[in-house]
Steps between C-alpha positions, in 0.01 A plus 500: 500500500534130563570260214251232407591134459320267262562135431361503144419749226334533157647705219231708327657559159433416135870429469485187723326173427476197727443174313487152659866442402661850490512857621555715191584867526560771240765720653666828395865499599617859551872552484763735352759447229815711489762585244791741488510748206795743485572436871140586591280246676171452317222343709194357328192374686379170351172312539512135399195267494548156652272207565567290813361149540516317830401134547257476793546132591744467790719190455596244763865595559797322646822660619824300517760668718871429457617513863165373631647419839671835556366777718307660219355174371375384839367842587297543185358147509429522873347840466264385226399195699427715809285736294323218318422303816426809716768412757525743793781500755597654829787742541603709799296779346187280484317302232632546144293430194652420156521765232673592176651828619798593286340380181424786257244276325319377813537796740511822299223706346449700182330843478214479250382864515296735719132567548308830486602576861866463428542167678751257341387142429744208524483131409749221581758457224420129502143572382600724201537192275424125559820373665618184665450499879803389704286252693440310178865460396646150506863501619790263431861526408862399544769537767857374550398409855260212566321638810120494471330835518402466862863435600620778272250745647618421852860544390420840349360639828285755317151427628389521861519167686124464540449539124779251427324238714178549304678489164699184557215260408443692175867517402671183622394301191630759250848396393728660243608346173873452459664819361802599297816563700825627346727595798694761295194723472404544870700542818701204628314531834189360333658158440371347826135568393539332157358149562218506235673559168467383145785310328589448140598741219365853487274394213364208703437721799319759292285225344409382851387854594284502186347167603438629849307799361286278277432249782408779742257659248340163415473358853334812634282555188634854455426740218830689540827478699749772593855418612653734755871508596523573875814299564855613589655794323749374241814664387471683170548282190757616248349592162718298260474504121424149387360397839196700609480793251240345265228236519698256292819547694323469836317180406832354378672609817234320706545190281874486581456602872686828459617616842374861467131388464348565842219315680268793470559520125417132466175553692420800274565307179300196627208727587505679165513172307191394699325831415505590865555854634826531695579772757846556653473622860875514559759746370715276275495539123288193428373660181813480287443609134419144385223467759339833413508416129347161568214657699437753223511235226248279686294792643534377857496758779801559719553749781777611731719577681515487885210550734459862613403493864640758751808714460496525120127580488554792740803612298297512179244723678737726691736570207209573273364745761836675547577539129144600417521768769819645344718365780826333394594168670880478489557201726283193570641246744303185577590246766317169566545209737287189519530146628288279278638263237483774240742703714721195546523448124563870434795494739700355207654776284374383154141458623512837673620661173180377327288671771716813496440553131120479525491732805733754342304564178172591665558879492642534147189613307413758768851652489496503119168686495647828640792662320450816703628308804737258327746559217542237226651188662469638858359261756475497881742287700302181565632234740327176614616275782339168604618302806393160633400506867339166588330611819260744332359226273237619256474841667722697266638838611547768232669835568521774239659844483404746225715812472371768264602840380236767562462879448818716489749222578320360801467129576218285627545149647221249549573183703261206510488185703274228365435164665353268235360156565648390174293201398170657620573786257607267215210251520231748389724618222528143369122483496472833321752395240323175405150657508606797280694279268195276457250783434733657241482171305124553464528863374548571128489831321523653155494838337158575358599439131712187563364160407643291781501529876843471664612386844736692724869467404639178649735701718242611759616849598161557667636302794766772565318627810589179680861450385829679582661475151206498259545292182365695203489444127794605291504880439222549763548746787586362843275670756598464873291780651250307712182705446555507119526120511174464700319754277590287198321201654196708607463689173531193272239319709278808479546509122365139490172636640500821307585738785743795468814516707481693829673824397450683837406830323170524696385784276146467627626612842733778376254729324 
């Protein structure tokens, strides 16, 4: 039976109320609590009553990108312009029209149920709740290089030539604000690009970033702004007692221009002090303890780390499949080569180490979930290699080998070759991150007997689907399995409109 697609829907339930300002739903959260008594696992089904309240008014949103003139920045801005203006371009395959493929918000669907004939009904995820449309986002940002966006787009060599020609008039007048540049944190090979940098003490540079955010919001008459780090991968910052381990120590370290305070940490602190959501799209540890504590204290959302585009996304699916099937991965070897500026920066050992850490941890929760396959502390061999090959440009190559133990001592090996147009995969993820971060700011919830509604925790773990090394609240579980991450987004949004999670039991078809 063919599925049915619908653009809109109406929830017929006494548990959902649409007012002019809000969608309010009474929701029963079904979960299980466990405890161990005399070495026996006791499992208790629990039903908890929640009330969800979602603001219906969609704000005018701006996004400020750190690294605006990089491949990702020019691709996301150019892609939105092409969609907004309806630009079509010729390729050797024929006429191409703009789209938002690769965006889970804009190009995926949600199953809403089935009719009496057993046909499933789907609606676009973007229509589940009132969300910002990418075409309406206002873009700005910073870069250490002073090229305008048209020049930077041509340098990136991501878009087809015919599209570049049409985008030039729309992008040539967009120029980046001067950015923060501390040579110790990125590869030395980036020095020749750094001709648009702030000067002064670290405190003075942070205050300039705060002013830039205020000016951008005011000049564009925006309701909200999100700052997104899409600049070079930094080396890891050392966590030093007295420097970045508490709010007070971090602010004092900025005041005295402490060397171990990175550019990305300064951007994060500036954003939080301006009550502006900050998302880290690179692998470095921007969110040192003092930054996380500051975000929690001021209840400002932060998300990270590192855009999840190609190889890691596949790894989080394939490892989950193997372990869930009772197959034991014992060796995972991942090789990449790419030729864009990201690859050039990652050719330096310290910057590569930041990337290696985020790529390595992606299988941990899946391995830990099965002690039939893995003894305590056992882990598959996991090796990651990244090489810089200028000729291939943005067309990254990823090769993976998964060796697993199977029945009766046998072995199974899966080898994958993946050619990823890196920035064309990352750009829709940037859009998803900012759209999801914004809608979560308009969702509040409370248990039925509580007095006050509460927002999501400032550490936005709901963004995990889009990030290699998900930042989660203290003591929260890190989930890397991709379909669990997506299900969390879908099911929370369904809860906002009073719809049960899709449990796939299909009892009505099994009797």
